[in-house]
C-alpha positions in Angstrom: -9.6 -7.3 89.9 -12.0 -8.2 87.1 -12.6 -4.6 86.0 -8.8 -3.9 86.0 -8.2 -7.0 83.9 -11.0 -6.0 81.6 -9.5 -2.5 81.1 -6.1 -4.1 80.4 -7.7 -6.3 77.7 -9.5 -3.3 76.2 -6.2 -1.3 76.2 -4.3 -4.2 74.5 -7.1 -4.6 71.9 -7.0 -0.9 71.1 -3.2 -1.0 70.7 -3.5 -4.0 68.4 -6.1 -2.2 66.2 -3.8 0.9 66.0 -0.9 -1.3 64.9 -2.9 -3.3 62.3 -4.6 -0.3 60.6 -1.6 1.5 59.4 -0.1 -1.7 58.0 -3.2 -2.5 56.1 -3.3 1.0 54.6 0.3 1.0 53.7 -0.1 -2.3 51.8 -2.9 -0.9 49.8 -1.0 2.3 49.0 2.0 0.3 48.0 0.0 -1.8 45.6 -1.7 1.2 44.2 1.6 3.0 43.5 3.0 -0.1 41.9 0.0 -0.4 39.6 0.3 3.3 38.7 4.0 2.9 37.8 3.2 -0.1 35.7 0.4 1.8 33.9 2.7 4.8 33.2 5.4 2.5 31.9 3.0 0.7 29.5 1.7 4.1 28.2 5.3 5.3 27.6 6.2 2.1 25.7 3.1 2.5 23.5 3.9 6.2 22.7 7.6 5.4 21.9 6.6 2.5 19.7 4.0 4.6 17.8 6.5 7.4 17.3 9.0 5.0 16.0 6.6 3.6 13.5 5.6 7.0 12.3 9.2 8.0 11.8 10.0 4.8 9.9 7.0 5.2 7.6 5.4 1.9 8.7 1.9 3.3 9.6 0.6 2.8 6.1 -0.9 5.3 3.7 1.5 7.7 2.0 3.7 8.3 5.0 7.2 8.9 3.9 10.4 8.5 6.0 12.0 11.7 7.1 14.9 11.3 4.7 16.5 13.6 2.1 19.0 13.2 -0.7 22.0 15.3 -1.6 21.4 18.3 -3.9 21.5 16.9 -7.4 21.2 18.4 -10.9 20.5 16.4 -14.0 21.5 17.5 -17.6 19.3 16.4 -20.5 21.1 16.8 -23.7 18.4 16.8 -26.4 18.3 17.3 -30.2 16.6 20.6 -29.4 19.2 21.8 -26.8 20.1 21.2 -23.2 17.8 21.2 -20.2 18.9 21.2 -16.6 16.7 19.8 -13.8 17.3 20.7 -10.2 16.0 17.7 -8.2 14.1 18.1 -5.0 16.0 16.9 -2.0 12.8 16.2 0.0 11.5 13.6 -2.5 14.0 10.8 -1.9 12.0 8.0 -3.5 11.1 9.9 -6.7 14.3 11.8 -7.1 16.3 8.7 -6.1 14.5 6.7 -8.8 15.2 9.3 -11.4 18.9 9.5 -10.5 19.2 5.7 -10.7 17.6 5.6 -14.2 19.9 8.4 -15.3 23.0 6.6 -14.0 21.8 3.4 -15.7 21.5 5.2 -19.1 17.8 4.3 -19.3 16.9 7.7 -20.7 19.6 7.9 -23.4 18.0 7.6 -26.8 14.4 8.0 -25.5 12.1 10.8 -26.8 9.5 13.3 -25.7 6.6 11.2 -27.1 3.7 13.4 -26.0 3.8 17.2 -26.3 1.2 19.9 -25.7 2.1 23.6 -25.5 -0.8 24.4 -23.3 -0.3 21.4 -20.9 3.1 19.6 -20.7 5.7 17.6 -22.6 6.1 13.9 -21.6 9.2 11.7 -21.9 11.0 8.8 -20.2 9.5 5.9 -22.0 12.3 3.4 -21.8 13.1 -0.1 -23.0 12.6 -2.9 -20.5 10.6 -3.0 -17.3 11.0 -0.6 -14.5 9.7 -1.2 -11.0 7.0 1.1 -9.9 7.6 3.5 -7.0 5.5 4.8 -4.1 3.7 8.2 -4.7 5.4 11.0 -2.8 2.7 13.6 -2.4 3.4 16.3 0.1 1.6 19.5 1.1 4.0 21.5 -1.1 3.5 19.4 -4.2 2.6 22.0 -6.8 2.6 21.5 -10.6 3.6 25.0 -11.6 5.2 26.0 -14.9 8.6 24.4 -15.6 8.3 21.9 -12.7 9.0 18.2 -13.4 6.7 15.4 -12.2 6.2 11.7 -12.6 3.7 10.4 -15.1 1.6 7.4 -14.0 -1.5 5.4 -14.7 -4.8 6.0 -12.9 -3.7 3.6 -10.2 -1.8 4.9 -7.1 1.9 4.1 -6.7 2.2 3.3 -10.5 4.9 5.7 -11.6 8.0 4.0 -13.1 10.2 5.9 -15.6 8.0 8.3 -17.5 8.0 12.0 -16.4 6.6 15.2 -17.7 7.6 18.9 -17.7 4.7 21.3 -17.0 4.6 23.9 -19.8 2.0 26.0 -18.0 0.7 26.2 -14.4 -1.3 23.0 -14.0 -1.9 23.3 -10.3 -5.4 24.6 -10.8 -6.5 21.3 -12.4 -8.7 19.3 -10.0 -6.8 16.5 -8.3 -3.6 17.2 -10.3 -1.3 18.1 -7.4 -2.7 15.2 -5.3 -1.9 12.7 -8.1 1.4 13.7 -9.7 4.5 13.9 -7.6 6.7 16.9 -8.4 10.3 16.1 -8.0 12.3 18.8 -9.8 12.4 22.2 -11.5 13.9 23.4 -14.8 16.6 25.9 -13.9 18.1 26.1 -17.3 16.8 25.4 -20.8 13.2 26.7 -20.4 13.5 27.9 -24.0 14.2 24.4 -25.1 11.2 23.1 -23.2 9.1 25.7 -25.1 10.6 24.6 -28.5 9.7 21.0 -27.7 6.2 22.0 -26.6 5.5 24.0 -29.7 6.6 21.4 -32.2 4.2 20.1 -34.8 1.9 17.4 -33.6 -0.8 15.1 -35.0 -3.6 13.2 -33.4 -2.4 10.7 -30.8 -4.0 7.3 -31.3 -3.2 6.3 -27.8 -4.9 9.4 -26.3 -8.4 9.3 -27.8 -8.0 12.0 -30.4 -5.7 14.2 -28.4 -3.4 16.4 -30.6 -0.1 15.5 -28.9 1.9 13.1 -31.0 5.1 14.8 -32.3 5.7 14.7 -36.0 9.5 15.0 -35.3 10.0 13.8 -31.7 12.9 15.4 -29.8 15.3 12.9 -28.6 17.2 12.8 -25.3 20.6 12.0 -26.6 22.1 11.6 -23.1 21.0 12.2 -19.5 23.7 12.7 -16.9 24.3 13.8 -13.3 26.1 17.2 -13.1 29.1 17.4 -10.8 
């Protein structure tokens, strides 16, 4: 009888081991899968958050929100003739700032105070303070002839109201395209730009001997948004 009881005990022990082993493995597998799901969820949240910050322009640097403005043309009525600027729709900060200044009448009565036929003509010096804007420098920012760009100091994000019209292709100048944001193109009145650029000038005391101070500055009588 002892051997039979012994065999029965061995059989029961074996059955108990068979029942316990799968349960133990399943618990480990369940815990592992749960951890995997949690890890995947965390990664997904991080990716979505990062993408959201990138799209909203909150990652720092010169990241610009993916926003555009409606096609807009600005008419400059000057004492030398009319100039029409087609604003870039992919430069919402710069073009938007220019539009606001035009609507507020800030450019009315201002002059082209710095002119050089082999470089550019600069205007937009207005009365009162104007808040500075963020530089909008993109991969297709090119200061070619008859494009319009924002003037600024040597500091980044320092453009306010002053702008210039390139009278020649200045894209070859070192660091020029990575510094000055182009926000428009002259589509009518290029001849007027040339007249202003070739006006008589004297030494500019503010530009260390540069011959760029107009003897008879051309005035912007009125700037307006074309319908």
